[in-house]
Backbone atoms as SQL, in Angstrom:
CREATE TABLE atoms (id INTEGER PRIMARY KEY, chain TEXT, resi INTEGER, resn TEXT, atom TEXT, x REAL, y REAL, z REAL);
INSERT INTO atoms VALUES
  (1, 'A', 1, 'MET', 'N', 5.859, 18.614, 2.956),
  (2, 'A', 1, 'MET', 'CA', 5.886, 17.557, 2.270),
  (3, 'A', 1, 'MET', 'C', 4.236, 17.177, 2.138),
  (4, 'A', 2, 'GLU', 'N', 3.403, 17.034, 1.374),
  (5, 'A', 2, 'GLU', 'CA', 1.912, 16.553, 1.482),
  (6, 'A', 2, 'GLU', 'C', 1.888, 15.399, 2.094),
  (7, 'A', 3, 'GLN', 'N', 0.533, 15.244, 2.399),
  (8, 'A', 3, 'GLN', 'CA', 0.431, 13.821, 2.862),
  (9, 'A', 3, 'GLN', 'C', -0.498, 12.801, 1.872),
  (10, 'A', 4, 'ILE', 'N', -0.503, 11.793, 1.809),
  (11, 'A', 4, 'ILE', 'CA', -0.809, 10.858, 0.575),
  (12, 'A', 4, 'ILE', 'C', -1.854, 9.854, 1.036),
  (13, 'A', 5, 'TYR', 'N', -2.500, 9.377, 0.598),
  (14, 'A', 5, 'TYR', 'CA', -3.149, 8.430, 1.213),
  (15, 'A', 5, 'TYR', 'C', -4.107, 7.631, -0.078),
  (16, 'A', 6, 'ILE', 'N', -3.630, 6.246, -0.582),
  (17, 'A', 6, 'ILE', 'CA', -4.142, 5.829, -1.586),
  (18, 'A', 6, 'ILE', 'C', -4.877, 4.058, -1.504),
  (19, 'A', 7, 'GLU', 'N', -5.969, 4.233, -1.810),
  (20, 'A', 7, 'GLU', 'CA', -6.546, 2.711, -1.750),
  (21, 'A', 7, 'GLU', 'C', -6.947, 2.519, -3.510),
  (22, 'A', 8, 'GLY', 'N', -6.797, 1.076, -3.203),
  (23, 'A', 8, 'GLY', 'CA', -6.874, 0.310, -4.637),
  (24, 'A', 8, 'GLY', 'C', -7.389, -1.116, -4.532),
  (25, 'A', 9, 'SER', 'N', -7.771, -1.911, -5.759),
  (26, 'A', 9, 'SER', 'CA', -7.621, -3.275, -5.589),
  (27, 'A', 9, 'SER', 'C', -6.926, -3.974, -6.368),
  (28, 'A', 10, 'ILE', 'N', -6.255, -5.399, -6.309),
  (29, 'A', 10, 'ILE', 'CA', -5.887, -6.235, -7.170),
  (30, 'A', 10, 'ILE', 'C', -6.580, -7.346, -7.270),
  (31, 'A', 11, 'LYS', 'N', -6.357, -7.638, -8.287),
  (32, 'A', 11, 'LYS', 'CA', -6.876, -9.174, -8.860),
  (33, 'A', 11, 'LYS', 'C', -5.969, -9.985, -9.607),
  (34, 'A', 12, 'ILE', 'N', -5.671, -10.966, -8.895),
  (35, 'A', 12, 'ILE', 'CA', -5.055, -12.088, -9.053),
  (36, 'A', 12, 'ILE', 'C', -5.983, -13.626, -9.158),
  (37, 'A', 13, 'ASN', 'N', -5.590, -14.273, -10.914),
  (38, 'A', 13, 'ASN', 'CA', -6.219, -15.544, -10.859),
  (39, 'A', 13, 'ASN', 'C', -8.104, -15.257, -10.272),
  (40, 'A', 14, 'GLY', 'N', -8.708, -14.309, -10.346),
  (41, 'A', 14, 'GLY', 'CA', -10.101, -14.146, -10.286),
  (42, 'A', 14, 'GLY', 'C', -10.176, -13.834, -8.602),
  (43, 'A', 15, 'GLU', 'N', -9.570, -13.561, -7.733),
  (44, 'A', 15, 'GLU', 'CA', -9.657, -13.589, -6.476),
  (45, 'A', 15, 'GLU', 'C', -9.080, -11.825, -6.374),
  (46, 'A', 16, 'LYS', 'N', -10.141, -10.900, -5.776),
  (47, 'A', 16, 'LYS', 'CA', -9.729, -9.892, -5.486),
  (48, 'A', 16, 'LYS', 'C', -9.779, -9.132, -4.086),
  (49, 'A', 17, 'SER', 'N', -8.318, -8.423, -3.636),
  (50, 'A', 17, 'SER', 'CA', -8.090, -7.883, -2.351),
  (51, 'A', 17, 'SER', 'C', -8.184, -6.424, -2.426),
  (52, 'A', 18, 'LEU', 'N', -8.259, -5.802, -1.054),
  (53, 'A', 18, 'LEU', 'CA', -8.144, -4.192, -1.392),
  (54, 'A', 18, 'LEU', 'C', -6.693, -3.906, -0.399),
  (55, 'A', 19, 'PHE', 'N', -6.203, -2.636, -0.942),
  (56, 'A', 19, 'PHE', 'CA', -5.248, -2.406, -0.236),
  (57, 'A', 19, 'PHE', 'C', -5.227, -1.095, -0.337),
  (58, 'A', 20, 'SER', 'N', -4.119, -0.080, 0.866),
  (59, 'A', 20, 'SER', 'CA', -4.121, 1.226, 1.162),
  (60, 'A', 20, 'SER', 'C', -2.853, 1.011, 1.366),
  (61, 'A', 21, 'ILE', 'N', -2.016, 2.452, 0.623),
  (62, 'A', 21, 'ILE', 'CA', -0.549, 2.805, 1.050),
  (63, 'A', 21, 'ILE', 'C', -0.491, 4.199, 1.215),
  (64, 'A', 22, 'THR', 'N', 0.350, 4.822, 1.976),
  (65, 'A', 22, 'THR', 'CA', 0.495, 6.008, 2.549),
  (66, 'A', 22, 'THR', 'C', 1.915, 6.643, 2.506),
  (67, 'A', 23, 'ASN', 'N', 2.389, 7.522, 2.323),
  (68, 'A', 23, 'ASN', 'CA', 3.706, 8.280, 2.521),
  (69, 'A', 23, 'ASN', 'C', 3.796, 8.429, 3.892),
  (70, 'A', 24, 'ASP', 'N', 2.572, 8.680, 4.760),
  (71, 'A', 24, 'ASP', 'CA', 2.883, 9.295, 6.040),
  (72, 'A', 24, 'ASP', 'C', 3.636, 8.213, 7.155),
  (73, 'A', 25, 'SER', 'N', 4.453, 8.860, 8.047),
  (74, 'A', 25, 'SER', 'CA', 5.666, 7.939, 8.258),
  (75, 'A', 25, 'SER', 'C', 5.011, 7.338, 9.412),
  (76, 'A', 26, 'ASN', 'N', 4.138, 7.549, 10.117),
  (77, 'A', 26, 'ASN', 'CA', 3.197, 7.042, 11.315),
  (78, 'A', 26, 'ASN', 'C', 2.468, 5.369, 10.973),
  (79, 'A', 27, 'GLU', 'N', 2.342, 5.414, 9.227),
  (80, 'A', 27, 'GLU', 'CA', 1.688, 4.372, 8.855),
  (81, 'A', 27, 'GLU', 'C', 2.261, 3.652, 7.712),
  (82, 'A', 28, 'GLY', 'N', 1.809, 2.753, 7.881),
  (83, 'A', 28, 'GLY', 'CA', 2.188, 1.687, 6.711),
  (84, 'A', 28, 'GLY', 'C', 1.186, 1.124, 5.449),
  (85, 'A', 29, 'TRP', 'N', 1.449, 0.246, 4.927),
  (86, 'A', 29, 'TRP', 'CA', 0.208, -0.251, 4.204),
  (87, 'A', 29, 'TRP', 'C', -0.431, -1.442, 4.273),
  (88, 'A', 30, 'SER', 'N', -1.365, -1.448, 3.998),
  (89, 'A', 30, 'SER', 'CA', -2.359, -2.709, 4.411),
  (90, 'A', 30, 'SER', 'C', -3.322, -3.469, 3.053),
  (91, 'A', 31, 'GLN', 'N', -3.679, -4.534, 3.210),
  (92, 'A', 31, 'GLN', 'CA', -4.590, -5.057, 2.348),
  (93, 'A', 31, 'GLN', 'C', -5.336, -5.819, 3.143),
  (94, 'A', 32, 'TRP', 'N', -6.469, -6.041, 2.612),
  (95, 'A', 32, 'TRP', 'CA', -7.507, -7.109, 2.808),
  (96, 'A', 32, 'TRP', 'C', -8.439, -7.625, 1.954),
  (97, 'A', 33, 'GLY', 'N', -9.550, -8.251, 2.356),
  (98, 'A', 33, 'GLY', 'CA', -10.517, -8.770, 1.804),
  (99, 'A', 33, 'GLY', 'C', -10.338, -9.945, 0.650),
  (100, 'A', 34, 'ALA', 'N', -9.546, -10.960, 1.213),
  (101, 'A', 34, 'ALA', 'CA', -9.029, -11.994, 0.212),
  (102, 'A', 34, 'ALA', 'C', -8.798, -13.016, 1.688),
  (103, 'A', 35, 'THR', 'N', -8.495, -14.416, 1.046),
  (104, 'A', 35, 'THR', 'CA', -7.633, -15.533, 1.731),
  (105, 'A', 35, 'THR', 'C', -6.311, -15.154, 2.222),
  (106, 'A', 36, 'GLN', 'N', -5.541, -15.268, 3.235),
  (107, 'A', 36, 'GLN', 'CA', -4.402, -15.227, 3.503),
  (108, 'A', 36, 'GLN', 'C', -3.359, -15.475, 2.464),
  (109, 'A', 37, 'GLU', 'N', -3.872, -16.605, 1.872),
  (110, 'A', 37, 'GLU', 'CA', -2.888, -17.050, 0.746),
  (111, 'A', 37, 'GLU', 'C', -2.625, -16.643, -0.183),
  (112, 'A', 38, 'ARG', 'N', -3.748, -16.068, -0.836),
  (113, 'A', 38, 'ARG', 'CA', -3.650, -14.876, -1.648),
  (114, 'A', 38, 'ARG', 'C', -3.448, -13.572, -1.635),
  (115, 'A', 39, 'LEU', 'N', -3.520, -13.126, -0.113),
  (116, 'A', 39, 'LEU', 'CA', -3.060, -12.038, 0.414),
  (117, 'A', 39, 'LEU', 'C', -1.453, -12.073, 0.094),
  (118, 'A', 40, 'TYR', 'N', -0.545, -13.231, 0.475),
  (119, 'A', 40, 'TYR', 'CA', 0.381, -13.082, 0.351),
  (120, 'A', 40, 'TYR', 'C', 1.121, -13.102, -0.946),
  (121, 'A', 41, 'ASP', 'N', 0.405, -13.366, -1.981),
  (122, 'A', 41, 'ASP', 'CA', 0.676, -13.876, -3.331),
  (123, 'A', 41, 'ASP', 'C', 0.597, -11.863, -3.533),
  (124, 'A', 42, 'SER', 'N', 0.467, -10.996, -2.721),
  (125, 'A', 42, 'SER', 'CA', 0.655, -9.818, -3.458),
  (126, 'A', 42, 'SER', 'C', 0.965, -8.808, -2.632),
  (127, 'A', 43, 'VAL', 'N', 1.598, -9.200, -1.786),
  (128, 'A', 43, 'VAL', 'CA', 2.545, -8.950, -0.631),
  (129, 'A', 43, 'VAL', 'C', 3.581, -7.519, -1.544),
  (130, 'A', 44, 'HIS', 'N', 4.177, -8.472, -2.353),
  (131, 'A', 44, 'HIS', 'CA', 5.547, -7.460, -2.703),
  (132, 'A', 44, 'HIS', 'C', 4.770, -6.739, -3.652),
  (133, 'A', 45, 'ILE', 'N', 3.360, -6.706, -4.505),
  (134, 'A', 45, 'ILE', 'CA', 2.811, -5.718, -5.033),
  (135, 'A', 45, 'ILE', 'C', 2.692, -4.255, -4.570),
  (136, 'A', 46, 'VAL', 'N', 1.743, -4.743, -3.042),
  (137, 'A', 46, 'VAL', 'CA', 1.823, -3.532, -2.314),
  (138, 'A', 46, 'VAL', 'C', 2.892, -3.037, -1.486),
  (139, 'A', 47, 'ASP', 'N', 3.990, -3.269, -1.574),
  (140, 'A', 47, 'ASP', 'CA', 5.377, -3.115, -0.910),
  (141, 'A', 47, 'ASP', 'C', 5.900, -2.203, -1.876),
  (142, 'A', 48, 'THR', 'N', 5.560, -2.422, -3.109),
  (143, 'A', 48, 'THR', 'CA', 6.667, -2.003, -4.362),
  (144, 'A', 48, 'THR', 'C', 5.681, -0.577, -4.412),
  (145, 'A', 49, 'LEU', 'N', 4.580, -0.848, -4.753),
  (146, 'A', 49, 'LEU', 'CA', 3.798, 0.214, -4.500),
  (147, 'A', 49, 'LEU', 'C', 3.969, 1.540, -3.666),
  (148, 'A', 50, 'GLN', 'N', 4.310, 1.077, -2.523),
  (149, 'A', 50, 'GLN', 'CA', 4.698, 2.286, -1.320),
  (150, 'A', 50, 'GLN', 'C', 5.652, 2.528, -1.167),
  (151, 'A', 51, 'GLU', 'N', 6.723, 1.625, -1.953),
  (152, 'A', 51, 'GLU', 'CA', 8.436, 2.006, -2.088),
  (153, 'A', 51, 'GLU', 'C', 8.439, 3.431, -3.467),
  (154, 'A', 52, 'ALA', 'N', 7.642, 3.140, -4.280),
  (155, 'A', 52, 'ALA', 'CA', 7.812, 4.240, -5.722),
  (156, 'A', 52, 'ALA', 'C', 6.833, 5.094, -4.832),
  (157, 'A', 53, 'LEU', 'N', 5.791, 5.129, -4.280),
  (158, 'A', 53, 'LEU', 'CA', 5.275, 6.314, -3.725),
  (159, 'A', 53, 'LEU', 'C', 6.440, 7.600, -2.732),
  (160, 'A', 54, 'ILE', 'N', 6.941, 6.550, -2.234),
  (161, 'A', 54, 'ILE', 'CA', 8.112, 7.197, -0.867),
  (162, 'A', 54, 'ILE', 'C', 9.025, 8.131, -1.797),
  (163, 'A', 55, 'THR', 'N', 9.645, 6.890, -2.834),
  (164, 'A', 55, 'THR', 'CA', 10.483, 7.412, -3.541),
  (165, 'A', 55, 'THR', 'C', 10.669, 8.586, -4.278),
  (166, 'A', 56, 'ASN', 'N', 9.256, 8.935, -4.591),
  (167, 'A', 56, 'ASN', 'CA', 8.882, 9.668, -5.904),
  (168, 'A', 56, 'ASN', 'C', 8.519, 11.243, -5.052),
  (169, 'A', 57, 'VAL', 'N', 7.456, 10.951, -4.081),
  (170, 'A', 57, 'VAL', 'CA', 6.859, 12.101, -3.269),
  (171, 'A', 57, 'VAL', 'C', 8.037, 12.544, -2.153),
  (172, 'A', 58, 'GLY', 'N', 8.445, 11.488, -1.127),
  (173, 'A', 58, 'GLY', 'CA', 8.665, 11.384, -0.122),
  (174, 'A', 58, 'GLY', 'C', 7.745, 10.989, 1.347),
  (175, 'A', 59, 'VAL', 'N', 8.285, 10.766, 2.263),
  (176, 'A', 59, 'VAL', 'CA', 7.773, 10.949, 3.825),
  (177, 'A', 59, 'VAL', 'C', 7.099, 11.731, 4.271),
  (178, 'A', 60, 'TYR', 'N', 5.990, 11.846, 4.602),
  (179, 'A', 60, 'TYR', 'CA', 4.971, 13.019, 5.296),
  (180, 'A', 60, 'TYR', 'C', 5.150, 12.276, 6.645),
  (181, 'A', 61, 'SER', 'N', 5.443, 13.872, 7.441),
  (182, 'A', 61, 'SER', 'CA', 5.792, 13.700, 9.094),
  (183, 'A', 61, 'SER', 'C', 4.804, 14.621, 9.746),
  (184, 'A', 62, 'GLU', 'N', 4.246, 14.475, 10.558),
  (185, 'A', 62, 'GLU', 'CA', 3.354, 15.853, 10.813),
  (186, 'A', 62, 'GLU', 'C', 4.339, 16.550, 11.834),
  (187, 'A', 63, 'GLU', 'N', 5.563, 16.023, 12.218),
  (188, 'A', 63, 'GLU', 'CA', 6.559, 16.790, 12.897),
  (189, 'A', 63, 'GLU', 'C', 7.292, 17.852, 12.133),
  (190, 'A', 64, 'GLU', 'N', 7.191, 17.479, 10.642),
  (191, 'A', 64, 'GLU', 'CA', 8.240, 18.736, 9.861),
  (192, 'A', 64, 'GLU', 'C', 7.527, 19.963, 9.658);
């Protein structure tokens, strides 16, 4: 299994935030660069992107 790390941006109602997702079993997703309220509005988006990555590629683990 290969390790994948993706960074991007999400813009909702003109306010932009940044995010990262990975299939690494030792890391999760994260997002930053906007107000807490705005980040809350995009939690489901980032979570869904990471779920899709893991579903389609699989989980990377250094132990494999």
